[in-house]
Structure formats: structure tokens, C-alpha cells
PyMOL Python script that loads the backbone (N, CA, C, O; Angstrom):
from pymol import cmd

cmd.read_pdbstr("""\
ATOM      1  N   MET A   1     -87.802  75.266 116.752  1.00  0.00           N
ATOM      2  CA  MET A   1     -87.829  73.996 117.256  1.00  0.00           C
ATOM      3  C   MET A   1     -87.247  73.191 118.464  1.00  0.00           C
ATOM      4  O   MET A   1     -86.334  73.712 119.106  1.00  0.00           O
ATOM      5  N   THR A   2     -87.770  71.809 118.859  1.00  0.00           N
ATOM      6  CA  THR A   2     -87.291  71.138 119.648  1.00  0.00           C
ATOM      7  C   THR A   2     -86.854  69.333 119.363  1.00  0.00           C
ATOM      8  O   THR A   2     -87.387  68.454 118.685  1.00  0.00           O
ATOM      9  N   PHE A   3     -85.791  69.360 120.139  1.00  0.00           N
ATOM     10  CA  PHE A   3     -85.947  67.546 119.004  1.00  0.00           C
ATOM     11  C   PHE A   3     -85.607  67.050 120.598  1.00  0.00           C
ATOM     12  O   PHE A   3     -84.737  67.614 121.261  1.00  0.00           O
ATOM     13  N   SER A   4     -86.502  65.795 121.174  1.00  0.00           N
ATOM     14  CA  SER A   4     -86.776  65.589 122.553  1.00  0.00           C
ATOM     15  C   SER A   4     -86.281  63.907 122.472  1.00  0.00           C
ATOM     16  O   SER A   4     -86.747  62.966 121.829  1.00  0.00           O
ATOM     17  N   LEU A   5     -85.060  64.005 123.484  1.00  0.00           N
ATOM     18  CA  LEU A   5     -84.314  62.814 123.390  1.00  0.00           C
ATOM     19  C   LEU A   5     -85.081  61.407 123.961  1.00  0.00           C
ATOM     20  O   LEU A   5     -85.756  61.521 124.984  1.00  0.00           O
ATOM     21  N   PRO A   6     -84.983  60.164 123.339  1.00  0.00           N
ATOM     22  CA  PRO A   6     -86.375  59.283 123.961  1.00  0.00           C
ATOM     23  C   PRO A   6     -86.197  59.567 125.203  1.00  0.00           C
ATOM     24  O   PRO A   6     -85.655  60.543 125.720  1.00  0.00           O
ATOM     25  N   GLN A   7     -86.974  58.120 125.920  1.00  0.00           N
ATOM     26  CA  GLN A   7     -86.464  57.636 127.196  1.00  0.00           C
ATOM     27  C   GLN A   7     -85.760  57.088 127.679  1.00  0.00           C
ATOM     28  O   GLN A   7     -85.638  56.945 128.896  1.00  0.00           O
ATOM     29  N   LYS A   8     -84.947  56.522 126.604  1.00  0.00           N
ATOM     30  CA  LYS A   8     -83.664  55.564 126.364  1.00  0.00           C
ATOM     31  C   LYS A   8     -82.200  55.757 125.078  1.00  0.00           C
ATOM     32  O   LYS A   8     -82.044  55.496 123.885  1.00  0.00           O
ATOM     33  N   VAL A   9     -81.335  56.383 126.238  1.00  0.00           N
ATOM     34  CA  VAL A   9     -80.237  56.082 124.698  1.00  0.00           C
ATOM     35  C   VAL A   9     -79.194  55.959 125.568  1.00  0.00           C
ATOM     36  O   VAL A   9     -78.765  56.504 126.585  1.00  0.00           O
ATOM     37  N   THR A  10     -78.849  54.792 124.607  1.00  0.00           N
ATOM     38  CA  THR A  10     -77.466  53.563 124.780  1.00  0.00           C
ATOM     39  C   THR A  10     -76.879  53.238 123.291  1.00  0.00           C
ATOM     40  O   THR A  10     -77.202  53.692 122.194  1.00  0.00           O
ATOM     41  N   GLN A  11     -76.054  52.434 123.609  1.00  0.00           N
ATOM     42  CA  GLN A  11     -75.219  52.427 122.626  1.00  0.00           C
ATOM     43  C   GLN A  11     -76.144  51.347 122.055  1.00  0.00           C
ATOM     44  O   GLN A  11     -75.528  50.628 121.268  1.00  0.00           O
ATOM     45  N   GLU A  12     -77.548  50.977 122.220  1.00  0.00           N
ATOM     46  CA  GLU A  12     -77.773  50.530 121.307  1.00  0.00           C
ATOM     47  C   GLU A  12     -79.112  51.244 120.382  1.00  0.00           C
ATOM     48  O   GLU A  12     -80.157  50.845 119.868  1.00  0.00           O
ATOM     49  N   ASN A  13     -78.540  52.233 120.496  1.00  0.00           N
ATOM     50  CA  ASN A  13     -79.947  53.535 120.000  1.00  0.00           C
ATOM     51  C   ASN A  13     -79.158  54.496 119.259  1.00  0.00           C
ATOM     52  O   ASN A  13     -79.493  55.131 118.259  1.00  0.00           O
ATOM     53  N   ALA A  14     -77.477  54.525 120.230  1.00  0.00           N
ATOM     54  CA  ALA A  14     -77.381  55.821 119.459  1.00  0.00           C
ATOM     55  C   ALA A  14     -76.743  56.985 118.379  1.00  0.00           C
ATOM     56  O   ALA A  14     -76.430  58.165 118.227  1.00  0.00           O
ATOM     57  N   LEU A  15     -76.848  55.204 117.572  1.00  0.00           N
ATOM     58  CA  LEU A  15     -75.894  56.041 116.579  1.00  0.00           C
ATOM     59  C   LEU A  15     -77.349  56.070 115.175  1.00  0.00           C
ATOM     60  O   LEU A  15     -77.304  56.526 114.032  1.00  0.00           O
ATOM     61  N   LEU A  16     -78.589  55.321 115.985  1.00  0.00           N
ATOM     62  CA  LEU A  16     -79.485  55.422 114.945  1.00  0.00           C
ATOM     63  C   LEU A  16     -79.837  57.188 115.157  1.00  0.00           C
ATOM     64  O   LEU A  16     -79.742  58.055 114.289  1.00  0.00           O
ATOM     65  N   LEU A  17     -80.117  57.298 116.109  1.00  0.00           N
ATOM     66  CA  LEU A  17     -80.418  58.585 117.063  1.00  0.00           C
ATOM     67  C   LEU A  17     -79.649  59.685 116.325  1.00  0.00           C
ATOM     68  O   LEU A  17     -80.226  60.369 115.480  1.00  0.00           O
ATOM     69  N   GLU A  18     -78.127  59.900 116.682  1.00  0.00           N
ATOM     70  CA  GLU A  18     -77.385  60.628 116.219  1.00  0.00           C
ATOM     71  C   GLU A  18     -77.845  60.559 114.827  1.00  0.00           C
ATOM     72  O   GLU A  18     -78.426  61.641 114.741  1.00  0.00           O
ATOM     73  N   LYS A  19     -77.979  59.939 113.563  1.00  0.00           N
ATOM     74  CA  LYS A  19     -78.071  60.029 112.538  1.00  0.00           C
ATOM     75  C   LYS A  19     -79.505  60.356 112.470  1.00  0.00           C
ATOM     76  O   LYS A  19     -79.500  61.149 111.528  1.00  0.00           O
ATOM     77  N   GLU A  20     -80.462  60.282 112.771  1.00  0.00           N
ATOM     78  CA  GLU A  20     -81.996  61.404 112.921  1.00  0.00           C
ATOM     79  C   GLU A  20     -81.690  62.333 112.941  1.00  0.00           C
ATOM     80  O   GLU A  20     -81.855  63.102 111.994  1.00  0.00           O
ATOM     81  N   GLY A  21     -80.922  62.751 114.400  1.00  0.00           N
ATOM     82  CA  GLY A  21     -80.989  64.379 114.527  1.00  0.00           C
ATOM     83  C   GLY A  21     -80.171  65.001 113.662  1.00  0.00           C
ATOM     84  O   GLY A  21     -80.182  66.225 113.536  1.00  0.00           O
ATOM     85  N   SER A  22     -79.014  63.840 112.667  1.00  0.00           N
ATOM     86  CA  SER A  22     -78.036  64.906 112.229  1.00  0.00           C
ATOM     87  C   SER A  22     -78.768  65.407 110.921  1.00  0.00           C
ATOM     88  O   SER A  22     -78.302  66.231 110.134  1.00  0.00           O
ATOM     89  N   LEU A  23     -79.968  64.788 110.820  1.00  0.00           N
ATOM     90  CA  LEU A  23     -81.035  64.805 109.287  1.00  0.00           C
ATOM     91  C   LEU A  23     -82.135  65.824 109.905  1.00  0.00           C
ATOM     92  O   LEU A  23     -82.869  66.270 109.023  1.00  0.00           O
ATOM     93  N   ASN A  24     -82.372  66.210 110.963  1.00  0.00           N
ATOM     94  CA  ASN A  24     -82.947  67.732 111.042  1.00  0.00           C
ATOM     95  C   ASN A  24     -82.195  68.406 112.132  1.00  0.00           C
ATOM     96  O   ASN A  24     -82.572  68.494 113.300  1.00  0.00           O
ATOM     97  N   LEU A  25     -80.661  69.057 111.434  1.00  0.00           N
ATOM     98  CA  LEU A  25     -80.604  69.909 112.238  1.00  0.00           C
ATOM     99  C   LEU A  25     -80.783  71.317 112.748  1.00  0.00           C
ATOM    100  O   LEU A  25     -79.983  72.020 113.365  1.00  0.00           O
ATOM    101  N   VAL A  26     -82.117  71.589 112.318  1.00  0.00           N
ATOM    102  CA  VAL A  26     -82.673  72.755 112.428  1.00  0.00           C
ATOM    103  C   VAL A  26     -83.441  72.792 114.043  1.00  0.00           C
ATOM    104  O   VAL A  26     -83.315  73.606 114.958  1.00  0.00           O
ATOM    105  N   ASP A  27     -84.305  71.491 113.922  1.00  0.00           N
ATOM    106  CA  ASP A  27     -84.311  70.760 115.460  1.00  0.00           C
ATOM    107  C   ASP A  27     -83.733  70.640 116.170  1.00  0.00           C
ATOM    108  O   ASP A  27     -84.274  70.372 117.242  1.00  0.00           O
ATOM    109  N   LEU A  28     -82.088  70.746 116.142  1.00  0.00           N
ATOM    110  CA  LEU A  28     -81.420  70.358 117.508  1.00  0.00           C
ATOM    111  C   LEU A  28     -81.262  71.768 117.939  1.00  0.00           C
ATOM    112  O   LEU A  28     -81.993  71.847 118.926  1.00  0.00           O
ATOM    113  N   ARG A  29     -80.759  72.825 117.760  1.00  0.00           N
ATOM    114  CA  ARG A  29     -81.056  73.396 118.606  1.00  0.00           C
ATOM    115  C   ARG A  29     -81.817  73.954 119.987  1.00  0.00           C
ATOM    116  O   ARG A  29     -81.402  74.949 120.582  1.00  0.00           O
ATOM    117  N   VAL A  30     -82.633  73.417 120.291  1.00  0.00           N
ATOM    118  CA  VAL A  30     -82.916  72.919 121.124  1.00  0.00           C
ATOM    119  C   VAL A  30     -83.344  71.778 121.549  1.00  0.00           C
ATOM    120  O   VAL A  30     -84.403  71.357 121.086  1.00  0.00           O
ATOM    121  N   ILE A  31     -82.528  70.907 122.660  1.00  0.00           N
ATOM    122  CA  ILE A  31     -82.948  69.536 122.892  1.00  0.00           C
ATOM    123  C   ILE A  31     -83.249  69.295 123.978  1.00  0.00           C
ATOM    124  O   ILE A  31     -82.596  69.502 125.001  1.00  0.00           O
ATOM    125  N   ASP A  32     -84.788  68.598 123.805  1.00  0.00           N
ATOM    126  CA  ASP A  32     -85.707  68.061 125.523  1.00  0.00           C
ATOM    127  C   ASP A  32     -84.905  66.671 125.750  1.00  0.00           C
ATOM    128  O   ASP A  32     -84.665  65.700 125.032  1.00  0.00           O
ATOM    129  N   CYS A  33     -84.465  67.200 127.708  1.00  0.00           N
ATOM    130  CA  CYS A  33     -84.043  65.893 128.065  1.00  0.00           C
ATOM    131  C   CYS A  33     -84.942  65.375 128.925  1.00  0.00           C
ATOM    132  O   CYS A  33     -84.652  64.516 129.757  1.00  0.00           O
ATOM    133  N   SER A  34     -86.294  65.964 128.740  1.00  0.00           N
ATOM    134  CA  SER A  34     -87.625  65.512 130.048  1.00  0.00           C
ATOM    135  C   SER A  34     -87.542  64.132 129.958  1.00  0.00           C
ATOM    136  O   SER A  34     -87.221  63.595 131.018  1.00  0.00           O
ATOM    137  N   LEU A  35     -87.727  63.423 129.055  1.00  0.00           N
ATOM    138  CA  LEU A  35     -88.379  61.902 128.597  1.00  0.00           C
ATOM    139  C   LEU A  35     -86.996  60.760 129.051  1.00  0.00           C
ATOM    140  O   LEU A  35     -87.199  59.547 129.109  1.00  0.00           O
ATOM    141  N   LEU A  36     -85.812  61.288 129.303  1.00  0.00           N
ATOM    142  CA  LEU A  36     -84.487  60.712 129.375  1.00  0.00           C
ATOM    143  C   LEU A  36     -84.609  60.517 130.660  1.00  0.00           C
ATOM    144  O   LEU A  36     -84.930  61.291 131.562  1.00  0.00           O
ATOM    145  N   LYS A  37     -84.084  58.483 130.664  1.00  0.00           N
ATOM    146  CA  LYS A  37     -84.304  58.289 131.830  1.00  0.00           C
ATOM    147  C   LYS A  37     -83.723  56.906 132.199  1.00  0.00           C
ATOM    148  O   LYS A  37     -83.849  56.503 133.355  1.00  0.00           O
ATOM    149  N   ASP A  38     -83.179  56.264 131.392  1.00  0.00           N
ATOM    150  CA  ASP A  38     -81.994  54.884 130.783  1.00  0.00           C
ATOM    151  C   ASP A  38     -80.989  55.270 129.536  1.00  0.00           C
ATOM    152  O   ASP A  38     -81.121  55.094 128.325  1.00  0.00           O
ATOM    153  N   PHE A  39     -79.795  55.941 130.412  1.00  0.00           N
ATOM    154  CA  PHE A  39     -78.545  56.348 129.190  1.00  0.00           C
ATOM    155  C   PHE A  39     -77.185  55.932 130.182  1.00  0.00           C
ATOM    156  O   PHE A  39     -77.350  55.372 131.266  1.00  0.00           O
ATOM    157  N   ASP A  40     -76.326  56.157 129.844  1.00  0.00           N
ATOM    158  CA  ASP A  40     -74.895  56.409 129.871  1.00  0.00           C
ATOM    159  C   ASP A  40     -74.237  56.604 129.041  1.00  0.00           C
ATOM    160  O   ASP A  40     -74.566  56.230 127.915  1.00  0.00           O
ATOM    161  N   SER A  41     -72.686  57.469 129.332  1.00  0.00           N
ATOM    162  CA  SER A  41     -72.136  58.360 128.618  1.00  0.00           C
ATOM    163  C   SER A  41     -72.385  57.976 127.344  1.00  0.00           C
ATOM    164  O   SER A  41     -71.694  58.795 126.737  1.00  0.00           O
ATOM    165  N   THR A  42     -73.091  57.032 126.194  1.00  0.00           N
ATOM    166  CA  THR A  42     -72.699  57.493 124.998  1.00  0.00           C
ATOM    167  C   THR A  42     -73.910  58.297 124.432  1.00  0.00           C
ATOM    168  O   THR A  42     -74.153  58.367 123.227  1.00  0.00           O
ATOM    169  N   VAL A  43     -74.721  58.955 125.502  1.00  0.00           N
ATOM    170  CA  VAL A  43     -75.346  60.447 125.652  1.00  0.00           C
ATOM    171  C   VAL A  43     -74.946  61.277 124.725  1.00  0.00           C
ATOM    172  O   VAL A  43     -75.244  61.481 123.548  1.00  0.00           O
ATOM    173  N   LEU A  44     -73.923  61.889 125.784  1.00  0.00           N
ATOM    174  CA  LEU A  44     -72.247  63.014 125.433  1.00  0.00           C
ATOM    175  C   LEU A  44     -72.580  62.946 124.010  1.00  0.00           C
ATOM    176  O   LEU A  44     -73.188  63.704 123.253  1.00  0.00           O
ATOM    177  N   THR A  45     -71.978  61.770 123.864  1.00  0.00           N
ATOM    178  CA  THR A  45     -71.368  61.381 122.221  1.00  0.00           C
ATOM    179  C   THR A  45     -72.383  61.501 121.139  1.00  0.00           C
ATOM    180  O   THR A  45     -72.017  61.822 120.008  1.00  0.00           O
ATOM    181  N   VAL A  46     -73.612  61.270 121.406  1.00  0.00           N
ATOM    182  CA  VAL A  46     -74.699  62.099 121.132  1.00  0.00           C
ATOM    183  C   VAL A  46     -74.235  63.345 120.259  1.00  0.00           C
ATOM    184  O   VAL A  46     -73.844  63.692 119.144  1.00  0.00           O
ATOM    185  N   LEU A  47     -74.583  63.819 121.675  1.00  0.00           N
ATOM    186  CA  LEU A  47     -75.056  65.609 121.891  1.00  0.00           C
ATOM    187  C   LEU A  47     -74.167  66.268 121.544  1.00  0.00           C
ATOM    188  O   LEU A  47     -74.245  67.314 120.899  1.00  0.00           O
ATOM    189  N   LEU A  48     -72.706  65.451 122.136  1.00  0.00           N
ATOM    190  CA  LEU A  48     -71.265  66.776 121.400  1.00  0.00           C
ATOM    191  C   LEU A  48     -71.033  65.997 119.760  1.00  0.00           C
ATOM    192  O   LEU A  48     -69.894  66.089 119.302  1.00  0.00           O
ATOM    193  N   ALA A  49     -71.603  65.598 119.302  1.00  0.00           N
ATOM    194  CA  ALA A  49     -71.779  64.778 117.963  1.00  0.00           C
ATOM    195  C   ALA A  49     -73.016  65.750 117.257  1.00  0.00           C
ATOM    196  O   ALA A  49     -72.829  65.879 116.047  1.00  0.00           O
ATOM    197  N   TRP A  50     -74.046  66.346 117.688  1.00  0.00           N
ATOM    198  CA  TRP A  50     -74.473  67.457 117.146  1.00  0.00           C
ATOM    199  C   TRP A  50     -73.935  68.851 117.478  1.00  0.00           C
ATOM    200  O   TRP A  50     -73.648  69.791 116.737  1.00  0.00           O
ATOM    201  N   GLN A  51     -73.891  68.732 118.602  1.00  0.00           N
ATOM    202  CA  GLN A  51     -73.043  70.241 118.506  1.00  0.00           C
ATOM    203  C   GLN A  51     -72.097  71.072 117.346  1.00  0.00           C
ATOM    204  O   GLN A  51     -72.081  72.084 116.646  1.00  0.00           O
ATOM    205  N   LYS A  52     -71.264  69.749 117.727  1.00  0.00           N
ATOM    206  CA  LYS A  52     -69.579  69.061 116.002  1.00  0.00           C
ATOM    207  C   LYS A  52     -70.736  70.220 115.491  1.00  0.00           C
ATOM    208  O   LYS A  52     -70.611  71.439 115.611  1.00  0.00           O
ATOM    209  N   LYS A  53     -71.418  69.793 115.136  1.00  0.00           N
ATOM    210  CA  LYS A  53     -72.491  70.261 113.410  1.00  0.00           C
ATOM    211  C   LYS A  53     -73.095  71.204 113.177  1.00  0.00           C
ATOM    212  O   LYS A  53     -73.068  71.687 112.045  1.00  0.00           O
ATOM    213  N   LEU A  54     -73.798  71.733 114.147  1.00  0.00           N
ATOM    214  CA  LEU A  54     -73.744  73.300 114.617  1.00  0.00           C
ATOM    215  C   LEU A  54     -72.708  74.173 114.705  1.00  0.00           C
ATOM    216  O   LEU A  54     -72.472  75.123 113.958  1.00  0.00           O
ATOM    217  N   ARG A  55     -72.296  73.920 115.353  1.00  0.00           N
ATOM    218  CA  ARG A  55     -71.095  74.914 114.893  1.00  0.00           C
ATOM    219  C   ARG A  55     -70.484  75.317 114.261  1.00  0.00           C
ATOM    220  O   ARG A  55     -69.929  76.377 114.550  1.00  0.00           O
ATOM    221  N   VAL A  56     -70.202  74.514 112.740  1.00  0.00           N
ATOM    222  CA  VAL A  56     -70.561  74.654 111.823  1.00  0.00           C
ATOM    223  C   VAL A  56     -70.835  75.964 110.867  1.00  0.00           C
ATOM    224  O   VAL A  56     -70.195  76.625 110.050  1.00  0.00           O
ATOM    225  N   ASP A  57     -72.459  75.956 111.571  1.00  0.00           N
ATOM    226  CA  ASP A  57     -72.747  76.952 110.791  1.00  0.00           C
ATOM    227  C   ASP A  57     -73.306  78.085 112.046  1.00  0.00           C
ATOM    228  O   ASP A  57     -74.405  78.499 112.416  1.00  0.00           O
ATOM    229  N   GLY A  58     -71.918  78.297 112.428  1.00  0.00           N
ATOM    230  CA  GLY A  58     -72.307  79.497 113.933  1.00  0.00           C
ATOM    231  C   GLY A  58     -73.002  79.426 115.111  1.00  0.00           C
ATOM    232  O   GLY A  58     -72.847  80.022 116.176  1.00  0.00           O
ATOM    233  N   HIS A  59     -74.180  78.203 114.576  1.00  0.00           N
ATOM    234  CA  HIS A  59     -75.285  77.113 115.875  1.00  0.00           C
ATOM    235  C   HIS A  59     -74.949  77.496 117.119  1.00  0.00           C
ATOM    236  O   HIS A  59     -74.300  78.535 117.238  1.00  0.00           O
ATOM    237  N   SER A  60     -75.446  76.486 118.676  1.00  0.00           N
ATOM    238  CA  SER A  60     -75.140  75.672 118.815  1.00  0.00           C
ATOM    239  C   SER A  60     -76.636  75.042 119.676  1.00  0.00           C
ATOM    240  O   SER A  60     -77.754  75.549 119.590  1.00  0.00           O
ATOM    241  N   ILE A  61     -76.300  73.949 120.404  1.00  0.00           N
ATOM    242  CA  ILE A  61     -77.283  73.242 121.320  1.00  0.00           C
ATOM    243  C   ILE A  61     -77.885  73.637 122.215  1.00  0.00           C
ATOM    244  O   ILE A  61     -77.060  73.429 123.104  1.00  0.00           O
ATOM    245  N   SER A  62     -79.088  74.253 122.911  1.00  0.00           N
ATOM    246  CA  SER A  62     -79.600  74.188 123.997  1.00  0.00           C
ATOM    247  C   SER A  62     -80.052  72.871 124.682  1.00  0.00           C
ATOM    248  O   SER A  62     -80.871  72.121 124.151  1.00  0.00           O
ATOM    249  N   VAL A  63     -79.478  72.626 125.893  1.00  0.00           N
ATOM    250  CA  VAL A  63     -80.049  71.671 126.269  1.00  0.00           C
ATOM    251  C   VAL A  63     -81.232  71.770 127.193  1.00  0.00           C
ATOM    252  O   VAL A  63     -81.007  72.550 128.119  1.00  0.00           O
ATOM    253  N   GLU A  64     -82.404  71.225 127.223  1.00  0.00           N
ATOM    254  CA  GLU A  64     -82.948  71.799 128.963  1.00  0.00           C
ATOM    255  C   GLU A  64     -83.711  70.214 129.277  1.00  0.00           C
ATOM    256  O   GLU A  64     -83.707  69.189 128.595  1.00  0.00           O
ATOM    257  N   HIS A  65     -84.356  70.530 130.636  1.00  0.00           N
ATOM    258  CA  HIS A  65     -84.510  69.455 131.653  1.00  0.00           C
ATOM    259  C   HIS A  65     -83.149  68.645 131.242  1.00  0.00           C
ATOM    260  O   HIS A  65     -83.222  67.770 130.380  1.00  0.00           O
ATOM    261  N   ALA A  66     -82.428  68.826 131.611  1.00  0.00           N
ATOM    262  CA  ALA A  66     -80.984  68.041 131.819  1.00  0.00           C
ATOM    263  C   ALA A  66     -81.314  67.175 133.159  1.00  0.00           C
ATOM    264  O   ALA A  66     -81.612  67.915 134.096  1.00  0.00           O
ATOM    265  N   PRO A  67     -81.334  65.720 133.493  1.00  0.00           N
ATOM    266  CA  PRO A  67     -81.372  65.265 134.454  1.00  0.00           C
ATOM    267  C   PRO A  67     -80.205  64.957 135.227  1.00  0.00           C
ATOM    268  O   PRO A  67     -79.256  64.525 134.573  1.00  0.00           O
ATOM    269  N   GLU A  68     -80.057  65.073 136.429  1.00  0.00           N
ATOM    270  CA  GLU A  68     -79.315  65.594 137.591  1.00  0.00           C
ATOM    271  C   GLU A  68     -78.096  64.455 136.953  1.00  0.00           C
ATOM    272  O   GLU A  68     -76.959  64.916 136.857  1.00  0.00           O
ATOM    273  N   LYS A  69     -78.333  62.863 136.482  1.00  0.00           N
ATOM    274  CA  LYS A  69     -77.257  61.896 135.641  1.00  0.00           C
ATOM    275  C   LYS A  69     -76.414  62.880 134.916  1.00  0.00           C
ATOM    276  O   LYS A  69     -75.199  63.042 135.031  1.00  0.00           O
ATOM    277  N   LEU A  70     -77.223  63.491 134.175  1.00  0.00           N
ATOM    278  CA  LEU A  70     -76.478  63.999 132.741  1.00  0.00           C
ATOM    279  C   LEU A  70     -75.655  65.204 133.433  1.00  0.00           C
ATOM    280  O   LEU A  70     -74.669  65.571 132.793  1.00  0.00           O
ATOM    281  N   LYS A  71     -75.806  65.587 134.131  1.00  0.00           N
ATOM    282  CA  LYS A  71     -75.347  66.977 134.116  1.00  0.00           C
ATOM    283  C   LYS A  71     -73.919  65.989 134.999  1.00  0.00           C
ATOM    284  O   LYS A  71     -72.866  66.221 134.405  1.00  0.00           O
ATOM    285  N   VAL A  72     -73.796  65.399 135.728  1.00  0.00           N
ATOM    286  CA  VAL A  72     -72.878  64.498 136.138  1.00  0.00           C
ATOM    287  C   VAL A  72     -71.844  64.240 135.879  1.00  0.00           C
ATOM    288  O   VAL A  72     -70.732  64.466 136.355  1.00  0.00           O
ATOM    289  N   LEU A  73     -72.637  63.199 134.225  1.00  0.00           N
ATOM    290  CA  LEU A  73     -71.492  62.545 133.115  1.00  0.00           C
ATOM    291  C   LEU A  73     -71.362  63.753 132.586  1.00  0.00           C
ATOM    292  O   LEU A  73     -70.255  63.964 132.090  1.00  0.00           O
ATOM    293  N   ALA A  74     -71.983  64.444 132.543  1.00  0.00           N
ATOM    294  CA  ALA A  74     -70.842  65.540 132.036  1.00  0.00           C
ATOM    295  C   ALA A  74     -69.779  66.371 132.427  1.00  0.00           C
ATOM    296  O   ALA A  74     -69.133  66.886 131.515  1.00  0.00           O
ATOM    297  N   SER A  75     -69.534  66.556 133.320  1.00  0.00           N
ATOM    298  CA  SER A  75     -69.329  67.283 134.111  1.00  0.00           C
ATOM    299  C   SER A  75     -67.599  66.248 134.938  1.00  0.00           C
ATOM    300  O   SER A  75     -66.521  66.725 135.292  1.00  0.00           O
ATOM    301  N   VAL A  76     -68.122  64.709 134.954  1.00  0.00           N
ATOM    302  CA  VAL A  76     -67.165  63.796 135.123  1.00  0.00           C
ATOM    303  C   VAL A  76     -66.680  63.729 133.746  1.00  0.00           C
ATOM    304  O   VAL A  76     -65.494  63.976 133.962  1.00  0.00           O
ATOM    305  N   TYR A  77     -66.778  63.546 132.297  1.00  0.00           N
ATOM    306  CA  TYR A  77     -66.201  63.789 130.755  1.00  0.00           C
ATOM    307  C   TYR A  77     -65.659  64.915 130.706  1.00  0.00           C
ATOM    308  O   TYR A  77     -65.008  65.005 129.665  1.00  0.00           O
ATOM    309  N   GLY A  78     -65.582  66.285 131.636  1.00  0.00           N
ATOM    310  CA  GLY A  78     -65.520  67.638 131.604  1.00  0.00           C
ATOM    311  C   GLY A  78     -65.765  68.209 129.850  1.00  0.00           C
ATOM    312  O   GLY A  78     -65.121  68.768 128.962  1.00  0.00           O
ATOM    313  N   VAL A  79     -67.193  67.613 130.102  1.00  0.00           N
ATOM    314  CA  VAL A  79     -68.473  68.560 129.042  1.00  0.00           C
ATOM    315  C   VAL A  79     -69.020  69.541 129.177  1.00  0.00           C
ATOM    316  O   VAL A  79     -69.421  70.370 128.361  1.00  0.00           O
ATOM    317  N   SER A  80     -69.086  69.454 130.916  1.00  0.00           N
ATOM    318  CA  SER A  80     -69.944  70.682 130.969  1.00  0.00           C
ATOM    319  C   SER A  80     -70.669  71.822 130.331  1.00  0.00           C
ATOM    320  O   SER A  80     -71.863  72.110 130.252  1.00  0.00           O
ATOM    321  N   VAL A  81     -69.557  72.384 129.897  1.00  0.00           N
ATOM    322  CA  VAL A  81     -69.247  73.843 129.628  1.00  0.00           C
ATOM    323  C   VAL A  81     -69.993  74.093 127.561  1.00  0.00           C
ATOM    324  O   VAL A  81     -70.755  74.836 126.942  1.00  0.00           O
ATOM    325  N   LEU A  82     -68.784  72.480 127.231  1.00  0.00           N
ATOM    326  CA  LEU A  82     -69.809  72.492 125.829  1.00  0.00           C
ATOM    327  C   LEU A  82     -70.930  72.457 125.193  1.00  0.00           C
ATOM    328  O   LEU A  82     -71.427  72.870 124.145  1.00  0.00           O
ATOM    329  N   LEU A  83     -71.277  71.667 126.384  1.00  0.00           N
ATOM    330  CA  LEU A  83     -72.993  70.965 126.127  1.00  0.00           C
ATOM    331  C   LEU A  83     -73.909  72.325 126.375  1.00  0.00           C
ATOM    332  O   LEU A  83     -74.985  72.365 125.777  1.00  0.00           O
ATOM    333  N   GLY A  84     -73.475  73.643 127.377  1.00  0.00           N
ATOM    334  CA  GLY A  84     -74.644  74.190 128.645  1.00  0.00           C
ATOM    335  C   GLY A  84     -74.515  73.272 129.145  1.00  0.00           C
ATOM    336  O   GLY A  84     -75.387  72.525 128.702  1.00  0.00           O
ATOM    337  N   LEU A  85     -73.904  72.742 129.899  1.00  0.00           N
ATOM    338  CA  LEU A  85     -74.375  71.894 131.138  1.00  0.00           C
ATOM    339  C   LEU A  85     -73.984  72.374 132.595  1.00  0.00           C
ATOM    340  O   LEU A  85     -74.343  71.724 133.576  1.00  0.00           O
TER     341      LEU A  85
END
""", "prot")
cmd.dss("prot")
cmd.show_as("cartoon", "prot")
cmd.util.cbc("prot")
cmd.orient("prot")
């Protein structure tokens, strides 16, 4: 199954989004970023938190349709490999 990130992921909604995703870990194996437009580095925190929870069970996330800005942020913060970007 796929979990779609909303259009906006910032400090305002990151905690709620992280909790929502954590309740649906099965859906987190594929993260669709096609709607993601308004975001900051907080989105990396959310993705890494989900990745950590999935790795406990030997799984990982796959990020699809990542915008270029997300790839750049992941690279700047040194987490591209952890998120498969």
C-alpha cells in the first residue's frame, strides 16, 4: 500500500503526520510525494522517524515522486542514502 504525503509538511503539522503514519506502518512502505509542494527540512524528520520504526521489523520505506527540493535537502543533511533518495 502507499502513504501519500500532503501538499504541506512543516513544523505545524509534522508531529500529527508522523503519528498518523505510525498508526499505519503497513502503508508506509511506499511514500508518495507527488502532492508535496510546501515543505521544509521537517519532512526529513518525519520520513526518518518512519524509516526507524519500519527497520525494527526488517522493512524500509521507498520514497516515490520526490520533488527535487526534497532530494537536495536530503543531500545537504546527509540522509539521502537512508531514505533511498
